[in-house]
C-alpha positions in Angstrom: 118.2 109.8 81.4 117.0 112.5 78.9 113.9 112.9 79.1 111.8 114.9 76.2 109.0 117.6 77.3 106.0 118.6 74.8 103.7 121.0 74.9 100.0 120.9 73.5 98.0 123.7 74.8 97.3 122.9 79.0 99.0 119.8 78.4 102.3 118.7 79.0 103.9 115.3 77.9 106.9 114.1 79.6 108.4 111.5 77.5 110.7 109.7 80.5 114.0 107.7 79.3 116.1 104.9 80.9 116.0 104.8 84.8 114.0 107.4 87.2 116.1 107.2 90.3 117.3 110.1 92.9 119.4 111.9 90.3 117.2 111.6 87.2 113.8 112.4 89.3 115.3 115.4 90.8 116.4 116.7 87.0 112.8 115.5 85.5 111.2 117.4 88.2 113.6 121.1 87.9 112.4 121.0 84.0 108.7 120.4 84.6 108.5 123.4 87.4 111.2 125.5 85.1 108.2 125.4 82.5 105.5 124.9 84.7 106.3 128.4 86.4 105.1 130.4 83.3 102.8 128.5 81.4 98.7 127.8 81.9 99.7 123.8 82.2 96.7 122.2 83.5 97.5 118.5 82.5 101.2 116.5 83.2 101.1 112.9 81.3 103.9 111.0 81.9 105.1 108.6 79.1 106.9 105.4 80.5 107.1 103.8 77.4 110.9 103.9 77.7 111.9 103.5 81.4 113.7 101.0 82.2 114.1 101.8 86.2 112.2 103.2 88.7 112.9 103.4 92.2 110.7 105.6 95.3 112.8 108.8 93.8 110.0 108.7 91.2 107.3 108.0 93.1 107.9 111.4 95.1 108.5 113.2 91.8 105.4 112.2 90.1 103.3 112.8 93.6 105.1 116.3 94.0 104.0 116.8 90.7 100.2 115.5 91.0 100.4 117.9 94.7 101.2 121.4 92.4 98.5 120.6 89.7 96.1 119.6 92.3 96.2 123.2 93.4 95.8 124.4 90.3 93.2 122.8 89.6 94.8 120.3 87.0 95.3 116.6 86.7 97.9 114.2 86.6 98.0 110.6 84.4 100.4 108.3 83.3 101.3 105.4 80.5 102.6 102.7 78.9 103.8 101.3 82.6 105.6 98.3 82.1 105.5 95.4 84.4 108.0 97.1 86.9 107.0 100.2 87.2 103.2 98.9 87.3 103.8 96.8 90.6 105.5 100.3 91.7 102.3 102.1 91.1 100.3 99.5 92.7 102.6 99.1 95.9 102.4 102.9 96.6 98.9 103.2 96.0 99.6 105.8 93.2 97.0 104.1 91.0 94.1 105.6 93.6 95.1 109.8 92.8 96.7 108.9 89.1 94.8 107.4 86.1 97.0 105.2 84.4 96.3 104.7 80.2 97.6 102.6 78.1 98.9 104.8 75.2 99.7 108.2 74.7 96.5 108.8 72.5 94.3 107.3 75.4 95.3 110.0 77.6 95.3 112.7 75.7 91.4 112.0 75.2 90.9 111.0 78.5 92.8 113.3 81.0 
């Protein structure tokens, strides 16, 4: 997985690609933390448009970023979930704490 990260003001957009499993979740977490520590990021949007697989490690990574941003008074959102990732979000209860948007444009406007 080669995720790309864009910064727009206080928003970090994480474009995820491929599989979000134990190994890649750790890589993404490290990338985000390295940027987050030295910035004024208040919002993170995870774009799942190109994710082909996600397991509980991905859920844990999202929850960890949610908790870190919540402490800083920030928010986390997700966009472009496919049927597989949507089902994982539903089963794990993530939708009760993290808003889901149809696309990146809506997320940027509403997050």
